[in-house]
N, C-alpha and C positions, 0 to 999 in steps of 0.2 A: 413750402410753396402754398400760396393761398388757393382756395377752392376754385375760384373763377379761372385762374390761369391753368390749373390742372384740367378742368373741363374743356377749356379752349384747346389745349394740346391734344387731348384724346379726340376732340372733334376734327382737328387737322389730320390726325392719324387715320381717323375714319374716312376722311376725304381721300387720303392716299390709298386706302384699302379699296374703296369703291370705284376709283377712276379706271383701273385696268379692266374691270369686269366686262363692260360693253365693248371694249376694244378687241377682245377675243370672242365676243358673242354677237349681239344683234347688230352693232355698228359694222363689224367685220363682214357679217353675212350680207348686209345691204350693199357694202362696197363690192363684194364678189358678185352680187346680183347685177349691179350696174355694169360690171365688166363682162356680162353675158356668159357666165360660167354655168355648167350644168347643175341641175338640182342635186344630183347625188353628191357632187363635190361640196356644195354649200351645206348639205345636211351633215356631212362628216365633220364639219367644223365644231359640232357639238362635242366631239371626242377630244378636242383640244383642251377642254376644261377638266379632263379626268384628274388632273393634279389636285383640284379642289376636293375630290373624293378620296384621294390617296395621301394627302399631306401628312396624316398621322404616321406614315411609314418612315419619313425622314425627320419628323419632329424630334425624336430622341437624339438624333445626331446633332441638330442645332442646339440642343440643350446641353450636350456633353462636350462637343468639340469646341475648342476656342477659335475665335475668328482670327484671320491672319493679321500680321502687323501692317499698317499702324492702327487698324481699326480696334484691335483688342484693348487699346488704351481707354476706350469709352466704357468698358465694362462688359459683363457677360451678355446682357440683353441688347443694349444699344449698339454694340459693335456689329453683331450680325444684322440687326435691323437696318442700320445705315448702309452697310455693304450691299444688302439685298435691294434696298431702294435705289441706289445708284445704278446697279446692274439692270433693274427693272426699267428705269428711265431710258437707259441705253437700248434695251430691247424694244421699247415703244418707238424710239427714234428709228431703229432699224426697220420696224414694221412699216412706219410711215414712208420709208424710201423704197419699198418694194413695189413691184408691178404685177399684180395678180393675173392680169390677162395674158402676160407673156411668160411669167415664171411662178406658177401657182405654188409649187413646192416650197420656194423660199418664203412666200407670204405665210404659208401654213406653219412652217418651222418657227418663224418669228412669232406668229400668233400663239403657238404652243409654248414658247419661251416666256412670253408675256404672262400666260396663265400660270406657268410653273413658278416664276418668281413672285407673282401676285399671291399665290397660295402660300409660298414661303414667308412672304411679308405678313400675311394674316396670322401665321403661327406666332411670330415674334411680337406683333401688336397685341394679340390676345394675352400672351405671356406677360408683357409689360403691364397691361391694364390690370390683370389679376393680381400681380405682385405689388404694384405701386399703390393702388387705391385701397383704402381700408374698406371693410365690409359695408359700413353704412353709406359709403359713396359709390358702391358698385352699380346701383341702379341709375344714378345720375351719369356716371361714366358711360354706361351702356347706351343711355339715351343720346348723349353727345356723340358717341361713336356712330350710332344709327343715322342721326341727322346728317353728319358729315358724309357718311357712306351713300345715303340716298341723294344728296346734293351732287356728289361726284358722278353718280350714275346718270343723273340728268345732264351733266356737262358732257361726259364722254359718249352719251347716247344721242339724245335729240340735239344737243349743242353741236357736236361734231357733224351730225347729219346736216343741220342747217348751215353751218359754216362751209361745208363741202360744196354747197350750191354756189357760194360766192367766190371762194378761193381755191376750191378743188380738194380732193381727198388727201393728197399727200401733205399739203400745208395744214389742213384742219387737224389731222392726226399728229403732225409734228408739233403743233401748239400744245398738245397734251404733255409734252416732255417737261417744260418748265412747271406746269401745274403738278406733275407727279413729284417734282422736287420740293413741293410744299411739305410733303411728309418728311423728307430728309432734313429740312430746316427745323421742323418740329422735333425730330429725334435729337438734334443737337441741343435743343432747348430743354429737353426732358431730363429730369434727374434719373440717375441709374437706381433701380430698386435695390433695397437692401436684401441680399440673398438670405434665404431661410437659414436659421441657426443650425438645423440638422442636415444641411446640404453637404453631401459627401460625394466625391468622385466615384462613380460606378461604371461598369462596362456598358457599352451601347446595347449589347444583347440583353443585359439585365434590365436596363431602362425600357427596352422594347417590350419585354415580358410584363413589366409593371404597367406600361402605358397602353398596351394593346391586348396581350393574351389574357392577363388576369381579369380585367374589366369585362372582356367578351365572355370568358368562361363563367363569370359571376352572373352575367345577364342570361346566358343560356340555361341556367339552373332554374329560372322562374317558370311557372306554369304558362303554357301557350307561347313560349319564347319564339319558336319557329314561325308560328302564325302571325305574331306581332311583327317580326322582322319582314315577313312577306308583305304585310300591310304598309310598313314604312317604305319599302321599295316601290310598291304600286301606287302610293298616294299621289305622286306627281307625274305618273306615266302619261296620262292624257294631255296634261298641260305641257309636259316636256316635248312630246311629239308636235303639238300645235305650235308652241313658241319658236322652235327652231326654224320653222318654215314661214314665219310671219313676214320677214323682209322680202323674200321673193313673191309671196302671195300678194302683199300690198302693191308691189311693183306690177305684177300681172294684172291687177285690177285697175291699173292706170293712175295710181296715186304717185305724185312726184315727191322728191325728198323734202321739200318745204312742208307739204301737207303731213307727211309721215312724222317729221320732227315736231310739228304742232300737236299731232294726235298722241304722241308718246312723251310729251313734255310736261310742263307744270301741272296741267289738269290731271294727268295720270298719276303724278306724284301725290297730289292732294288726295286723290281717290284711294291710293294704297295706304296712306297714313290714316285716313278716315276709316277704311276697312279694318285696319289693325286695331284701332281704338274700339270699334264696334265688336270685333272679335274678342277683345279682352272683356268687354261687358258681357257678352254672350257666355263666355266661359264661367264668369263669376256667378251669373244668374241661373244658367241651365246645367252647369257641370261640364267637365271636359268631354265625356263621351257624347252627350247630346249635341254639344256645341261643335264637336268634330264632325259628327254626322251631318248636321245642318250645313256646315261650311263646305264639306265635300260635295253634297248635293247641289249647293249653289255654284260651286266651282265647275261642276259637270254641266249644269245648265248654261253657264256662261260660255262654255265651249260651243254651244249651239248657235251662238251669235256669229261665229266665223263662216259657216255655210250660208247663213242669212246675208252676211256682208257681201258674199259673192253674187247675190241677186241685185245688189245696188252699187255697181262699180262707178267710179268717178264722182261719188257724193261724199265730200269731205266731212260733213256733219255726221253722217252715218259712221264713218271710220272713227271719228272722235268719240261718239257715243259708245261704240263697241270697245274702244281702248279704255275708256273710263270705267265701264262696267267690269271689264276683265280685271283691271287693276284693283278695283274695289273688292272683287271676289278673291283676288290673290291676297290682299291684306287680311281679310277675314280668315281665310284658310291658314295663312302663315301664323297668325296669332293662336289659333286653336291647335295647330299641329306642333308648334314650338312648345306650348304648354304640355301637350301630350308627351312629347319626347322628354321633356324635363321631368315629368312625373314617373317615367320609366326608369330613371337613373337610381342606382344604388348609392346611398349617401357616402359609402366608402370610396366610390369611384365616380363621383358626380361629373367632374370635368371631362375625364377621359371617356366615360360611357356616352356622354352627350356628344362629344366630338366624333365618336365612332358612329352613333346613330344618325347624326346630321350628314356624315359622309355617305352612309348607306342610302339616305333619303335622296341624295343627288345622283345615285347610280343610274336611274332611269334616263335622266337627261344626258349624262355623260357617256352612256353606252347605247341603249336602244334609240335614244334621240338622234344618234348619228345616222340611222337608217331612214329617217323621216323623208329625206330627199328622194331616195329610191322608191319609197311607198307612194309619195305624192306623184311622182312621175308615172307610176304604174296605174294609179287609181284616178288621177285627175283631181283638181283642186276641191271641188264640192264633195266628192266622195271621200277624199282624204280627210277633210275636216269632220265629216260624219263619222269616219273611222276613229278619230281622236276621241269623240264622245263615247263610242263603244269601248275604247281602250281604258276609259276612266271607270267603267262599271265594275270590273273585278275588285277594285279597292273598296267600293261601296259594299259589295257582297262580303268580303273578308271582314270589314269593320262590323257589319251586322252580326257575324258569327262571334267576333270578339266581344261585342256588347252582350251577347246572350250567354256565352260560355265563360268569359273571363271579365265580369263587370268590375272587379277590383283593379285590374290592369288598366281598363279604360277610364277609370275614375281617379287614377293615381295622380 
């Protein structure tokens, strides 16, 4: 298969991977906000995405167990991928038909299923990408995947929100079903990767030990491992608390769905891509440790814009500016943080350790982030967003300790 077609296919799979994310995240929370549901219930939607942090638990099963007929005819990777994509599309369709104001439990269950099958799809897409593309094309494949992923997030985020103004929430989300099937079409067009020559059937327990226990044990043997893990967990804590409550916060400030869609749309996408590029330059010139500290400080300062936004309700240009700056900060911090996580990985367990570390990094959002609604209701909006700034400071302190005591780890 020629290079252009291969990159086009991984871009389509990236689109399929990114599309469900907002549907169980920001878009869902805005839908619940418009249904006048309590902040506590909206906040707990963050826990729906716990599957993204725990997907390594069932990844060995997807690798070991054969897909049911007739899907298994497609091969080890594509069989599970296509089956998961079809079920995911069905879950999105089910979510679109729910009525959160009348039966919140059904909406949350369907949202959780969307997140679960989305995380499962990510497992198989990553597996296909790693096995199909040769090493010299992995960078291009990753870039294509990220572009497709980000484009899909724009569609299921600001796109669905804007459409909901015109045709309603149910119809707007239902339109995501055929778009989700773009990934299924790409899967049918993808070649099945050639299995490794040394691939032998082993028990799921043994594969779990190889995929989870051994890499984690190897990581914990390094100096400062516990402190480094604490930093990884804390890194996104402030942003996690702040982000979960953005949909109800914007609504409280009087911004309508069209304005929110504009603020979180193309301009924010450009900002996050620009921030990612700048973050890469910063890492190259200043080193990982210094770049990570600068990114974390900038990310923390960007959180200060949210209480400032509360002083200027009903002003769309202020909302747009805040959204763009926050997206830019997110891009910088993501670039530095991903580089940091990559440098922590033992070369004998690179893929598995990175998967575990990235899962740990999302724990703050998927656990503590769920209580953001309760905290916001108790403190009020301005004090809540001041609290998110304070909650970001422990990560700064822990990083300073790491830079002083374990400079090799910070520069890895």
